[in-house]
C-alpha positions as CSV (number, residue, x, y, z in Angstrom):
1,M,-10.2,49.2,49.5
2,K,-9.4,50.4,46.0
3,A,-8.8,54.1,45.5
4,A,-11.7,55.9,43.8
5,K,-10.9,57.0,40.2
6,T,-12.1,60.1,38.3
7,T,-11.9,60.7,34.6
8,R,-10.2,63.8,33.1
9,I,-10.5,64.9,29.5
10,A,-7.9,66.9,27.5
11,Y,-8.6,68.2,24.0
12,S,-6.4,68.5,20.9
13,D,-5.4,72.1,20.0
14,G,-5.0,73.0,16.3
15,L,-4.7,69.5,14.9
16,N,-3.8,69.7,11.2
17,P,-5.9,67.8,8.6
18,G,-3.1,65.2,7.9
19,K,-2.9,64.1,11.5
20,Q,-6.7,64.1,11.7
21,A,-7.0,61.8,8.7
22,A,-4.3,59.5,10.0
23,L,-6.0,59.2,13.4
24,T,-9.4,58.6,11.8
25,E,-8.1,55.7,9.8
26,Q,-6.2,54.5,12.9
27,A,-9.6,54.5,14.8
28,R,-11.6,52.9,12.0
29,R,-9.5,49.7,11.9
30,P,-9.7,48.8,15.6
31,G,-13.5,49.5,15.2
32,R,-13.7,46.3,13.2
33,V,-12.0,44.5,16.0
34,R,-14.5,45.9,18.5
35,A,-17.4,45.0,16.2
36,K,-16.1,41.4,15.8
37,V,-15.7,40.9,19.5
38,W,-19.2,42.1,20.3
39,R,-20.6,40.0,17.4
40,E,-18.9,36.7,18.5
41,Y,-18.6,37.2,22.3
42,G,-21.4,39.6,23.2
43,A,-23.7,36.8,24.4
44,L,-23.5,33.3,25.9
45,A,-20.3,32.5,23.9
46,G,-18.5,35.2,25.9
47,V,-19.3,33.9,29.4
48,G,-16.1,32.8,31.1
49,V,-13.9,33.8,28.1
50,T,-11.0,36.2,28.8
51,D,-9.3,38.5,26.4
52,R,-6.1,36.4,26.6
53,D,-8.1,33.3,25.4
54,I,-9.3,35.2,22.4
55,R,-5.9,36.7,21.8
56,D,-4.2,33.3,21.7
57,R,-6.9,31.9,19.4
58,W,-6.5,34.8,16.9
59,L,-2.8,34.5,16.9
60,A,-2.9,30.8,16.3
61,D,-5.4,30.9,13.4
62,G,-4.1,34.0,11.7
63,T,-7.1,36.2,12.4
64,A,-4.9,38.9,13.9
65,D,-3.1,39.5,10.5
66,Q,-6.4,40.8,9.0
67,F,-6.8,43.8,11.2
68,G,-4.1,46.0,9.6
69,V,-2.9,47.6,12.9
70,L,0.0,47.1,15.2
71,A,-0.4,44.2,17.7
72,N,-0.7,46.5,20.8
73,A,-3.5,48.4,19.1
74,W,-5.8,45.5,18.5
75,K,-4.8,43.8,21.8
76,E,-5.8,46.9,23.8
77,T,-9.0,47.2,21.9
78,L,-9.8,43.6,22.6
79,R,-9.1,44.0,26.3
80,D,-11.2,47.1,26.4
81,T,-14.1,45.5,24.6
82,I,-14.2,42.4,26.8
83,A,-14.3,44.8,29.8
84,D,-17.3,46.6,28.2
85,I,-19.1,43.3,27.6
86,A,-18.4,42.2,31.2
87,T,-19.9,45.5,32.5
88,Y,-22.9,45.1,30.2
89,R,-23.4,41.5,31.5
90,E,-23.0,42.6,35.1
91,A,-25.7,45.3,34.7
92,A,-28.1,42.5,33.6
93,T,-27.5,40.6,36.8
94,A,-29.2,43.4,38.9
95,P,-32.8,42.5,38.0
96,V,-31.9,38.8,38.3
97,R,-30.6,39.4,41.9
98,R,-33.9,41.2,42.8
99,A,-35.8,38.2,41.3
100,I,-33.7,35.8,43.4
101,A,-34.5,37.8,46.6
102,R,-38.3,37.3,45.9
103,L,-38.0,33.6,45.5
104,A,-39.6,31.4,48.1
105,V,-36.6,29.2,48.6
106,S,-34.3,28.3,51.4
107,E,-31.4,30.6,52.4
108,A,-28.9,28.0,51.2
109,E,-30.5,27.8,47.8
110,R,-30.6,31.6,47.5
111,K,-26.9,31.7,48.4
112,R,-26.1,29.1,45.8
113,L,-27.9,31.2,43.1
114,Y,-26.1,34.3,44.1
115,T,-22.8,32.5,44.0
116,A,-23.4,31.1,40.6
117,L,-24.4,34.5,39.3
118,R,-21.2,36.1,40.7
119,R,-18.9,33.4,39.4
120,D,-20.5,33.3,35.9
121,T,-21.5,29.7,36.3
122,W,-25.1,30.5,35.8
123,P,-25.4,28.9,32.2
124,Q,-25.4,25.5,34.0
125,D,-28.5,26.5,36.1
126,G,-31.8,26.4,34.2
127,Y,-33.5,29.1,36.2
128,L,-30.6,31.5,36.1
129,S,-30.0,30.8,32.4
130,R,-33.7,31.7,31.6
131,M,-33.5,34.9,33.7
132,M,-30.2,36.1,32.2
133,R,-31.5,35.4,28.6
134,Q,-34.5,37.6,29.5
135,H,-32.5,40.6,30.8
136,W,-29.2,40.3,28.9
137,R,-29.6,40.9,25.1
138,H,-26.9,40.3,22.5
139,G,-24.9,43.5,22.2
140,H,-23.5,45.0,19.1
141,S,-21.0,47.8,18.4
142,R,-20.5,50.3,15.5
143,V,-18.0,52.4,17.4
144,A,-15.2,53.4,15.0
145,N,-13.8,56.6,16.6
146,R,-11.8,55.3,19.5
147,I,-8.1,54.4,20.0
148,I,-6.9,52.7,23.2
149,V,-3.2,53.5,24.1
150,R,-1.4,51.6,26.8
151,A,0.5,53.6,29.4
152,D,3.9,52.5,28.1
153,Q,3.1,53.2,24.4
154,Y,3.0,57.0,24.4
155,T,5.2,59.9,25.5
156,T,4.4,63.5,26.5
157,W,6.4,66.7,26.7
158,A,5.8,70.4,27.3
159,H,6.1,72.9,24.5
160,P,8.9,75.3,25.4
161,A,6.9,78.4,24.3
162,S,3.3,77.8,25.4
163,G,3.9,75.3,28.1
164,N,1.1,73.1,26.8
165,V,1.5,69.3,26.6
166,W,2.2,67.4,23.4
167,L,1.2,63.8,23.1
168,S,3.0,61.2,20.9
169,V,1.0,58.0,20.2
170,P,1.9,55.1,17.9
171,G,0.6,55.3,14.3
172,L,-0.4,52.6,11.8
173,E,3.2,51.8,11.0
174,R,6.1,51.1,13.3
175,R,8.3,54.0,14.2
176,S,5.8,56.5,12.7
177,P,4.1,58.2,15.7
178,V,1.4,60.8,15.5
179,R,2.1,63.9,17.7
180,I,-0.9,65.7,19.0
181,P,-0.9,69.2,20.6
182,L,-3.2,69.4,23.7
183,N,-4.9,72.4,25.3
184,T,-3.6,71.6,28.8
185,N,-0.3,71.9,30.7
186,V,-1.1,68.8,32.8
187,A,0.2,65.6,31.2
188,P,-2.2,62.7,31.0
189,S,-1.2,59.4,32.7
190,G,-2.2,55.7,32.6
191,T,-4.1,54.1,29.8
192,L,-5.5,56.6,27.4
193,R,-8.8,56.5,25.5
194,L,-8.6,58.8,22.4
195,I,-12.1,59.7,21.0
196,L,-12.3,61.5,17.7
197,R,-15.3,63.8,17.7
198,D,-16.2,67.1,15.9
199,G,-12.8,67.4,14.2
200,R,-10.7,67.2,17.3
201,V,-9.3,64.5,19.7
202,E,-10.5,64.0,23.2
203,V,-7.9,62.4,25.5
204,H,-9.6,60.6,28.4
205,H,-7.5,59.4,31.3
206,Q,-8.1,58.5,34.9
207,I,-6.5,59.8,38.0
208,D,-6.9,58.9,41.7
209,A,-9.6,61.0,43.3
210,A,-7.5,61.3,46.4
211,T,-4.7,63.0,44.5
212,M,-7.0,65.3,42.5
213,P,-6.3,68.9,43.5
214,T,-9.0,70.6,45.5
215,S,-10.6,73.8,44.4
216,Q,-9.3,77.1,45.8
217,R,-13.0,78.2,46.4
218,P,-14.0,77.3,49.9
219,C,-17.5,75.8,50.6
220,G,-20.1,77.6,52.7
221,T,-21.3,76.7,56.2
222,G,-24.4,74.9,57.3
223,D,-26.6,72.2,55.8
224,V,-28.6,72.6,52.6
225,G,-31.1,70.3,51.0
226,V,-31.5,70.3,47.2
227,D,-34.1,69.1,44.8
228,K,-33.6,68.4,41.2
229,G,-35.7,70.4,38.8
230,Y,-36.6,70.7,35.1
231,A,-37.1,74.4,34.6
232,E,-33.9,74.9,36.7
233,A,-31.2,72.4,37.6
234,L,-31.4,72.6,41.4
235,V,-33.6,74.2,44.1
236,D,-32.2,74.4,47.6
237,S,-34.0,74.5,50.9
238,H,-33.6,78.3,51.2
239,G,-35.7,78.7,48.1
240,N,-32.8,79.7,45.8
241,H,-32.9,78.4,42.2
242,H,-29.7,77.4,40.5
243,G,-29.2,76.6,36.8
244,D,-32.1,78.6,35.4
245,G,-32.8,78.0,31.8
246,L,-32.2,74.3,31.8
247,G,-35.8,73.4,31.0
248,E,-36.0,76.0,28.2
249,L,-32.8,74.7,26.7
250,L,-33.9,71.0,26.8
251,A,-37.4,71.8,25.5
252,S,-36.1,73.9,22.6
253,E,-33.6,71.2,21.6
254,S,-36.2,68.4,21.9
255,D,-38.6,70.4,19.7
256,H,-35.8,71.0,17.2
257,R,-34.9,67.3,17.1
258,K,-38.5,66.4,16.6
259,C,-38.9,68.8,13.6
260,K,-35.7,67.6,12.1
261,G,-36.5,64.0,12.7
262,Q,-39.9,64.3,10.9
263,S,-38.2,65.9,7.9
264,R,-35.5,63.2,7.8
265,S,-38.2,60.5,8.0
266,K,-39.9,62.0,4.9
267,L,-36.5,62.0,3.1
268,R,-35.8,58.5,4.2
269,A,-39.2,57.3,2.9
270,L,-38.5,59.1,-0.4
271,A,-35.2,57.4,-0.7
272,Q,-36.8,54.0,-0.1
273,H,-39.4,54.8,-2.7
274,E,-36.8,55.7,-5.3
275,L,-34.9,52.5,-4.5
276,A,-38.1,50.5,-5.0
277,Q,-38.6,52.2,-8.4
278,G,-35.1,51.1,-9.4
279,N,-33.6,54.6,-9.2
280,R,-30.7,53.7,-7.0
281,A,-28.5,56.7,-8.0
282,K,-31.1,59.1,-6.6
283,H,-31.5,56.9,-3.5
284,D,-27.7,57.1,-2.9
285,R,-27.6,60.9,-3.4
286,I,-30.4,61.4,-0.9
287,V,-28.6,59.2,1.7
288,A,-25.2,60.8,1.1
289,N,-26.4,64.4,1.0
290,N,-29.5,64.6,3.2
291,L,-29.4,61.8,5.7
292,G,-25.9,62.2,7.2
293,T,-25.3,62.3,11.0
294,V,-22.3,64.6,11.2
295,K,-24.2,67.8,11.9
296,W,-26.8,65.9,14.1
297,Q,-24.0,64.5,16.3
298,R,-22.2,67.8,16.4
299,R,-25.3,69.6,17.7
300,A,-26.0,66.9,20.2
301,H,-22.4,67.3,21.5
302,R,-22.8,71.0,21.8
303,L,-26.0,70.5,23.8
304,E,-24.3,68.1,26.1
305,Q,-21.5,70.6,26.8
306,R,-24.1,73.4,27.5
307,V,-26.0,71.2,29.9
308,R,-22.9,70.1,31.7
309,T,-21.9,73.8,32.1
310,L,-25.3,74.6,33.6
311,C,-25.4,71.7,36.0
312,F,-21.8,72.1,37.2
313,T,-22.4,75.9,37.7
314,A,-25.5,75.1,39.7
315,A,-23.7,72.5,41.9
316,H,-20.9,75.0,42.7
317,Q,-23.5,77.7,43.6
318,V,-25.0,75.2,46.1
319,C,-21.6,74.5,47.6
320,D,-21.1,78.2,48.0
321,H,-23.6,78.1,50.8
322,A,-23.2,74.7,52.3
323,N,-20.5,72.4,53.8
324,H,-23.1,69.6,53.9
325,V,-25.4,69.0,50.9
326,V,-28.3,66.6,51.3
327,A,-29.7,65.5,47.9
328,E,-32.2,62.9,46.6
329,D,-30.7,59.7,45.3
330,L,-30.4,60.5,41.6
331,A,-29.5,56.9,40.7
332,K,-33.2,55.9,41.0
333,P,-35.1,55.7,37.8
334,F,-38.1,57.9,36.9
335,S,-41.5,56.8,37.8
336,A,-43.6,56.0,34.7
337,R,-46.9,55.6,36.6
338,H,-48.4,58.9,35.4
339,S,-48.5,60.0,31.7
340,R,-47.8,63.7,31.2
341,G,-48.6,63.8,27.5
342,R,-46.5,63.0,24.5
343,T,-44.8,66.4,24.3
344,T,-43.9,66.6,28.0
345,N,-42.7,63.0,28.0
346,R,-40.5,63.6,25.0
347,R,-38.9,66.6,26.6
348,L,-38.4,64.9,30.0
349,N,-36.7,62.0,28.1
350,Q,-33.7,64.3,27.6
351,W,-33.5,65.1,31.3
352,T,-29.9,64.9,32.5
353,K,-30.1,63.6,36.0
354,G,-26.9,61.6,35.5
355,V,-25.1,64.9,34.8
356,L,-26.7,66.4,37.9
357,A,-25.5,63.5,40.0
358,E,-22.0,63.8,38.6
359,A,-21.9,67.6,39.1
360,L,-23.0,67.4,42.7
361,S,-20.5,64.7,43.5
362,S,-17.6,66.4,41.8
363,A,-18.4,69.9,43.1
364,S,-18.8,68.7,46.7
365,E,-15.6,66.7,46.5
366,R,-13.6,69.6,45.0
367,R,-15.0,72.1,47.5
368,S,-14.5,69.7,50.5
369,S,-18.2,69.6,51.4
370,A,-20.1,66.5,52.4
371,L,-22.8,65.0,50.1
372,S,-25.5,62.7,51.6
373,P,-28.1,61.0,49.4
374,V,-31.5,60.3,50.9
375,N,-34.7,58.6,49.8
376,A,-36.7,61.0,47.7
377,A,-40.1,59.2,47.8
378,Y,-43.0,61.7,48.2
379,T,-40.6,64.6,49.1
380,S,-42.5,66.9,46.7
381,Q,-45.8,66.0,48.3
382,V,-45.0,66.7,52.0
383,A,-45.9,70.2,53.2
384,P,-42.9,71.4,55.3
385,C,-45.2,73.6,57.5
386,C,-47.1,70.7,59.1
387,G,-45.2,67.7,57.8
388,C,-48.3,66.2,56.3
389,L,-49.1,64.9,52.8
390,G,-50.5,67.8,50.9
391,D,-52.3,68.2,47.6
392,R,-50.1,68.7,44.6
393,A,-51.4,70.8,41.7
394,G,-48.8,71.5,39.1
395,D,-45.8,73.2,40.7
396,R,-47.9,74.2,43.8
397,L,-48.3,72.2,47.0
398,H,-51.3,72.9,49.2
399,C,-51.1,72.0,52.9
400,T,-54.2,70.1,53.9
401,R,-53.9,71.2,57.5
402,C,-53.1,74.9,57.6
403,G,-53.8,75.8,54.0
404,D,-50.4,77.2,53.2
405,V,-49.3,77.1,49.5
406,W,-45.7,76.1,48.7
407,R,-43.6,75.8,45.6
408,A,-43.3,72.0,45.2
409,D,-39.6,72.0,44.5
410,H,-38.9,74.3,47.5
411,A,-41.0,72.1,49.7
412,A,-39.2,69.0,48.4
413,A,-35.8,70.5,49.2
414,I,-36.8,71.2,52.8
415,T,-38.2,67.7,53.2
416,I,-35.0,66.2,51.7
417,L,-32.9,68.1,54.2
418,R,-35.2,66.9,57.1
419,R,-35.1,63.3,55.8
420,H,-31.3,63.1,56.4
421,G,-31.0,60.9,59.5
422,D,-34.6,59.9,59.6
423,P,-34.7,56.7,61.7
424,D,-37.7,55.2,59.8
425,I,-37.0,56.1,56.2
426,S,-33.7,54.8,54.9
427,L,-32.2,55.3,51.4
428,H,-33.6,52.0,50.2
429,T,-37.0,52.0,51.9
430,P,-39.7,51.1,49.3
431,H,-41.9,54.0,48.3
432,K,-45.1,52.2,49.4
433,R,-43.6,51.8,52.9
434,V,-42.5,55.5,52.9
435,R,-46.1,56.5,52.1
436,Q,-47.4,54.3,54.9
437,I,-44.9,55.9,57.4
438,L,-45.9,59.4,56.3
439,Q,-49.6,58.6,56.7
440,D,-49.1,57.1,60.1
441,R,-47.2,60.2,61.2
442,D,-49.8,62.5,59.8
443,R,-52.6,60.6,61.5
444,R,-50.8,60.7,64.9
445,S,-50.0,64.4,64.6
446,E,-53.6,65.2,63.5
447,E,-55.1,63.5,66.5
448,T,-53.0,65.7,68.8
449,A,-53.3,68.9,66.8
450,P,-55.6,71.8,68.0
451,P,-58.9,72.0,66.2
452,G,-57.8,75.1,64.4
453,L,-54.9,73.3,62.7
454,R,-57.0,70.3,61.4
455,P,-58.0,70.2,57.8
456,P,-61.3,72.0,57.2
457,D,-64.2,70.1,55.9
458,G,-64.4,70.2,52.1
459,W,-61.0,71.6,51.7
460,R,-59.8,68.9,49.3
461,A,-62.9,69.4,47.1
462,K,-62.0,73.1,46.8
463,H,-58.3,72.4,46.0
464,P,-58.2,69.5,43.5
């Protein structure tokens, strides 16, 4: 079993403009390599082709001489891009696997299809080829701010005064390295991914999760269930809210982006009108001075950092009270069965459940607490008092048996905690089957309940 990896990020500290310009040019040239690989091998032409095959082909026909970077730079970029394409292709096989599982074929035929999909021999099969073309679109790349540095191509040392690490990476010319001061005293290791963003350099590197130092903060005691929220990041089964202000932050940023986007659309239309009138100079001025993306991307990055801070703080607050955290499976996609309106859907589109999942996993691992995912189907519709399906009205949940009113997120957190170890509802039980199980349980308990605990007549009509 391969050891789990986790990514750590170090940042440059006080990088001067000369080094920034050199690194920007050094990232731009491999960006052409990345774009070329995606353009030529991002679809069927890349199935079964390795980075070594492409490398040998480019060296033979002289293509490698056109990149203007050292050999190790474009080779590492090529290897990284081929790995990205393979990951993109592997993600497309997930819906194809589900389609194969629904086919009315023999077990031997189903196994043959799975094997062809796993070994990348599916282009020779008509059915698999059609399905893959449907779910796997041709990819493209315009990324030009990344530098891949092999483990044996850089050196690190500690500054004698501050103790912070300095990183020396190869430049555009031989024996002309670029030395980058970092804001950490922990030297990066392994293959590095340098990302230039907002005037500084992010140094991404991976370490073994088993060797990652644990936090000095101990975890709490007992079991706690948590439900993801929008107004706040997490709500636990004790009724505590963690990460307050998340919804307000996302809503305000979404509204700001909408306003800016509308203004940019008007300017873009004006630029196109000027171009159609033959005034190309004015068109170019509008594009250069009013339709740039530097500030847009910088603000988006600041939002990402603020959201990550909120989510990780909330996750650590949960671990302060629990040595076992039970959470819904945040890898499941949102349900689009109910429309909430254009404004609400736009705001929910920025919801950061991936960051929440990462925060819970990282915090529980660092704090030595267990994390158990469970099936979250209908958790916010089950009243914890009687265990029956209640009536949901906004953020309130009405019990149809005893009439108690719950906060829906609090009720969901309690139900999530109780669902851990449920013999009938596993992590992958379909939501329709979950609803049937809950209705059957409700029916059996209602038949044995005293008359005073049965739902009163006309109660649902009074509580829509």
